[in-house]
C-alpha positions, 0 to 999 in steps of 0.5 A: 601024349608024346606028340604033345611033349615033342611039340612042347620041347620044340617050342621051348627050343625055338624060344631058347634059340630066339632068346640067344639071338636077341642077346647078341650084341648089335653093332652098326658099321655106319658111314659112307662109301669107305664103309660100303664099298671096301673090305675092311669089315670082312677083316674085322669080322675075321679078327673078331672070330679069331678072338672068340667073340663072333658068336656073341655079336651081329652086325646090323644095318639095312644094307647087305651088299658086297660090291668088292666081292670081299671074301674072309676066312670065316662067314661074316655078317655083311649088314651095315649102314655104309651109304656111298656119297652120303654126308654126315650132315644129311645122315644126321638130318634125314636118315639115322633116326629110321636106321636106329629105330629098326636095328637098335644097336648096342655099339655104333662105329662110324667114319664120316666127313669125307663127303662133307669136305669134298663135296660141300667144303664143310668145316669141322664145326658143321660136321661135328654138329652133325656128329653131336646130333647123331650121338643124341639120336643113338642115345635116344634109342639106346641110352647106354650105346657105346660109340666108336668114331674113326679118324677119317682117312686122307684123300689124295686130290684137291685141297680137301685133305686140309679139311679132313686134317682139320676135322681129325684134329678137332675130333679128340676134343669133341669126344672128350666133351661128348663122352659119358660114363654110361655111353662112352665114345672112343676113337679108332685112329685110322688116319695117322700114318695112312699113306695115300698110295694105299688108296685105289682111286684117291678116296677109297682104300685098296687092299693095303688100305683096308688092312690098315683100317681093320688093324686100327678098328679091331682092337678098339672094337674088341675092347668095346665088345669085351666091356659090353660083355663084362669081360674087359680087364680095364674100363673104356676110357677116352684116349686121344 
């Protein structure tokens, strides 16, 4: 009798724990090497922890590597979909559907376009077409997905920065035409005032650059999380 009750309560506890885990907001950090081999995700997680929401969220993605040996102030969730060398165009055409079907994120935040510009000299029209395709894929899996698109940080070699600047200038109009009430898209401005001296190799941020990126992403992500949790004091709105 007592053994049966104990088994029942243990099973109930496991079920309750599973339900709690399933109700966490799933956030996908999506991008290229600026997402994969940098430390800004660590700092963002620490800031979310300090804001009291880390226990309500989880980062998701097929990757858990930490090539820069990033260390935060709290135990951070290392899951992500940052893939070095990947183009936005290739992610849209080849990979994202499978990544989304596995994780079904509630929030996707991405910075993409550096490799499209630097490797293949793609222009804003082609890159934003890839963005649009990705958004469609996200909404097909999670109709009310919330999306954060980062303005792309500059790079310090060749003429590629001209292409990145053109992309960043085109993003606000793209957001305004693509955002919806049910699936809003908002901007995290990681580019404005970002000095190329804060790049460790001309492309990837050093510690100071990581700090800039995290300081631009965190407040936007926190607001999106609060909106998703029903604790936001103001609704999400498009801002250029």
